[in-house]
C-alpha positions in Angstrom: 82.9 6.0 -22.9 79.6 6.0 -21.1 76.2 5.4 -22.8 73.9 8.4 -22.6 70.8 7.8 -20.3 67.3 8.6 -21.6 65.9 11.7 -20.1 62.4 11.6 -18.5 59.8 13.3 -20.6 57.2 13.9 -17.8 54.5 11.8 -19.5 52.8 8.7 -18.1 54.4 5.4 -18.9 51.5 3.6 -20.7 48.4 5.8 -21.0 47.4 9.3 -20.5 45.5 10.3 -17.5 42.6 12.7 -18.2 39.2 13.7 -17.0 37.6 11.9 -19.9 39.5 8.7 -19.0 38.3 8.9 -15.4 34.7 9.5 -16.4 34.8 6.6 -18.9 36.1 4.2 -16.2 33.4 5.4 -13.8 30.7 4.8 -16.4 32.1 1.3 -17.1 32.1 0.5 -13.4 28.5 1.7 -12.9 27.3 -0.3 -15.9 29.2 -3.4 -14.6 27.6 -3.0 -11.1 24.2 -2.5 -12.6 24.5 -5.6 -14.7 25.7 -7.6 -11.7 22.7 -6.5 -9.6 20.3 -7.2 -12.5 21.6 -10.7 -13.0 21.7 -11.6 -9.3 18.2 -10.3 -9.0 16.9 -12.6 -11.7 17.6 -15.6 -9.4 16.1 -14.2 -6.2 12.5 -15.2 -5.3 12.2 -12.9 -2.3 12.5 -9.5 -3.9 9.1 -8.4 -2.6 9.1 -7.9 1.1 5.8 -8.6 2.9 4.9 -6.1 5.5 4.7 -7.1 9.1 1.3 -7.7 10.7 0.2 -5.2 13.4 -1.7 -6.2 16.5 -5.2 -5.5 15.1 -7.3 -5.3 18.3 -4.7 -3.4 20.2 -4.3 -0.8 17.5 -8.1 -0.3 17.1 -8.4 0.1 20.8 -5.8 2.8 20.9 -7.6 4.7 18.1 -10.8 4.5 20.0 -9.0 5.7 23.1 -8.0 8.8 21.2 -11.6 9.8 20.8 -12.4 8.4 17.3 -15.1 6.0 16.5 -13.7 4.0 13.6 -15.6 1.5 11.5 -13.6 -1.7 11.2 -14.0 -5.4 10.5 -15.0 -7.4 13.7 -12.5 -10.1 12.6 -10.2 -10.7 9.7 -10.7 -13.7 7.4 -8.4 -16.7 7.9 -4.9 -15.9 6.7 -5.5 -12.2 6.3 -3.3 -9.7 8.2 -3.7 -6.1 9.2 -0.6 -4.1 8.0 -1.3 -0.6 9.2 -3.7 2.0 10.4 -3.6 5.6 9.2 -5.3 8.2 11.4 -5.5 11.9 10.8 -7.3 13.6 13.7 -6.5 17.1 12.5 -9.5 18.9 11.0 -11.9 16.3 9.6 -10.9 12.9 11.1 -9.7 10.3 8.6 -9.3 6.6 9.5 -8.0 3.9 7.3 -7.2 0.3 8.0 -4.9 -1.5 5.6 -4.9 -5.3 5.1 -3.5 -8.1 3.0 -5.5 -11.2 2.0 -4.1 -14.7 2.3 -2.9 -14.4 -1.3 -1.3 -10.9 -0.7 -4.0 -8.8 -2.3 -4.5 -5.3 -0.9 -7.7 -4.3 0.9 -8.5 -1.2 2.9 -11.4 0.3 4.9 -11.4 4.1 4.9 -13.7 6.5 6.8 -13.7 10.2 5.8 -15.9 13.2 5.5 -16.2 13.2 1.7 -18.8 12.4 -0.9 -18.9 8.6 -1.7 -18.2 9.2 -5.4 -15.2 11.5 -4.7 -13.8 9.0 -2.1 -14.1 6.2 -4.6 -12.3 8.1 -7.4 -9.6 9.3 -5.0 -9.0 5.8 -3.6 -8.9 3.7 -6.8 -8.8 5.9 -9.9 -10.1 9.2 -11.1 -11.6 7.4 -14.1 -13.3 4.7 -12.0 -16.7 3.7 -13.3 -19.8 2.8 -11.4 -20.5 -0.9 -11.3 -23.1 -3.1 -9.6 -23.6 -2.1 -6.0 -23.9 -4.4 -3.0 -26.7 -4.7 -0.4 -25.8 -6.3 2.9 -27.9 -9.4 3.4 -30.7 -9.2 5.9 -29.1 -12.0 7.9 -26.3 -9.5 8.9 -27.6 -7.9 12.1 -27.3 -4.1 12.4 -24.8 -3.4 9.5 -23.1 0.0 9.6 -24.6 0.6 6.1 -26.8 -1.6 4.1 -26.6 -0.1 0.6 -23.2 0.3 -1.1 -22.3 1.7 -4.5 -19.8 -0.2 -6.6 -16.8 1.1 -8.6 -14.0 -0.5 -10.6 -11.1 0.8 -12.6 -9.1 -0.5 -15.6 -6.4 -1.9 -13.4 -8.7 -4.4 -11.7 -9.3 -2.5 -8.4 -12.7 -2.5 -6.9 -14.5 -0.3 -4.4 -17.7 -0.1 -2.5 -18.8 3.1 -0.9 -21.6 4.1 1.4 -22.8 7.0 3.5 -22.3 6.7 7.3 -23.6 9.6 9.2 -21.6 12.7 8.1 -18.9 10.5 6.8 -18.5 8.1 3.9 -17.1 4.6 4.1 -15.1 2.9 1.4 -13.9 -0.7 1.2 -11.5 -1.0 -1.7 -8.5 -2.8 -3.1 -7.2 -5.4 -5.5 -9.1 -8.2 -3.9 -12.1 -9.8 -5.5 -15.5 -8.2 -5.0 -16.6 -11.2 -3.0 -13.7 -10.6 -0.5 -14.6 -6.9 -0.3 -18.2 -7.8 0.4 -17.1 -10.2 3.1 -15.4 -7.3 4.9 -18.4 -5.0 4.4 -20.6 -7.7 6.1 -18.2 -7.7 9.1 -17.9 -4.0 9.8 -18.6 -2.8 13.3 -18.0 0.2 15.6 -18.0 -1.8 18.8 -15.5 -0.6 21.5 -12.6 -3.0 21.8 -11.0 -4.1 25.1 -7.8 -5.8 23.9 -6.8 -6.8 27.4 -10.1 -8.6 28.1 
């Protein structure tokens, strides 16, 4: 006499497959991957990527060749790099040179048709407060502007603004006020010939 064989029931052998089970396994996978990335990130020292330096003189020369007369530092302090230039020739021209100091603090020079106070508040903080200004020393020959108003915000950013013809100039960033003043002292409008 033969032994009766069990009949298949149509159910999964060990667990039930369902949408809830699939979603649960996806959530567990995402959490696991997130934890893995977090813990591997703790042991990396190079999470912040430093931007590449641009060819400072060549870029200024090309801006000047486009018909603008930007105000810019004649030279950058030792160890500083220029990281980018923003130009908006549409409507009222805007020029901005972005830099990093030798200890990776941000500094920018911006030239725009705006009031000095509005430019300061738009560049560092709407709640920036006026601080001590800066007067370019008499030893600096032919500065683009001699009297600058100072501004600071709660986050430690500083700015100096001055009128320049129909435009305003601002030198601002997270660098120290002394470093910003150093840039102010070096501002020029001289045409550059990067090939010469």
